[in-house]
Every structure is written in C-alpha cells, then in structure tokens.
N, C-alpha and C positions, 0 to 999 in steps of 0.2 A: 585583503583577498577574500573573495566570497567562498563560502563553504560549498563543498561539492554536494550534489543532489543527495547522494546515498548517505552522506554524513548528516545532512539536515533531516532526512527520513528517520534515521536511527535516533537522533536527538529528540525528535518529536515523540517517538514511541517511548523512549526511556523516560521522558518527562511527562508521559500520559497526555500529551498535547495533540491529540488526534481525535477525529470524529469518524464513525463508521456509518455509511449510508444504509438505509433500510434495504436497498438492493443487495449490498454486500452482506448484511446479516442474513437475508434469505439464501444467498449463495452459500455462505458458511454452513447454514443448517442443511441445505441440500447435499452438501459434500461431507456431512457429519464432522465438521471442523469447529473448533472452539475459538474464543478470543485469544486464547494462549497460542494456538496454531497461528493465528493472524499475526500476532506480535512476533512469533518466531520467524515467520515468513519475511516480515519486514526487516527484522534485525539481522537476517543472514542473506538478505537480497542483494542483487546487482541489477542495475538498470539495463534492460534488454531493448527498450524502445522508448523514444521520446515522441510525443504526439502534440498536435495543436488542435483544440476543439474548433470545428469549422464555424459554429454559431457564436461562441463567446470569445474565441481566440486564446483561451487559457491554455497553458502548458500542462500536459498530463504525462505521467510516466508509467510505463509497464515495467514492473520489477518482478524478478524470479528469485524465489528462496525455497526453504524447506520447512515443512510442518514439524511439530514436536516429534512425530513418528517417523520423520525422514522422507516423507513424500514431497515431490516437487510440486510447487504451486506458483501461480502468478497473482499479482494484485495490480490494479490500476489506481493511481493515487495522484492527487494535485495538492498544491499548497494554497490555503486560504489567504485572504487579504491581510490577515493579522499574523500570518506565519504558521498557522496550525496545519496539520496534515489532514486531508480529507480522503478517506478510502472509498472509492467509487464501486469497485467490485473485486472479488477474489474467486479464484477457481483452480482446481487441480489440473496439472498438465500431464 
C-alpha cells in the first residue's frame, strides 16, 4: 500500500531529504521565518489542496501547518523523480 502524501512529506523532512527553492528561501526571509519554521510547518501540516502543474503535469500539494511560534502558514511542495521533497514556496496565512 502506498504511503499517504502527508506521511511521505514528514518522512522526507525527518530524513532531511528535501530541497528548498530560491523562491521559497526568499519568501521565508520576507516573512522573517527560519528553516526550523519551515520544517515545523511541514511536520505539523495537513494537505489542503492538490494541484497539477499545467505545463509539466506534475502533482503539487498545498499544505498548511504551524511555525515554531504557532503562526499558520502554507507551503507548496512536490516530490522529485527520486522521491525527495521539493519546497516551491512558503507563506504565512
């Protein structure tokens, strides 16, 4: 049986098997968030939307979780071809 999306996301974070895009790093900085906030968002998250990229047809997931300080935030993520997690963007809600 395939792992659920949220379990895969959490496993990638716990094993440090993720990559953060430059755009996501800029967004973290704009919102005064750290990599620990991002990890907490992903570890406490639930999938709120599934998307399919119009150009590449890849599946993307919008997940909502909490920062270390308890603020609600969302991240858009996808899985790479080797199973690693790619963080496209992150923002406070």
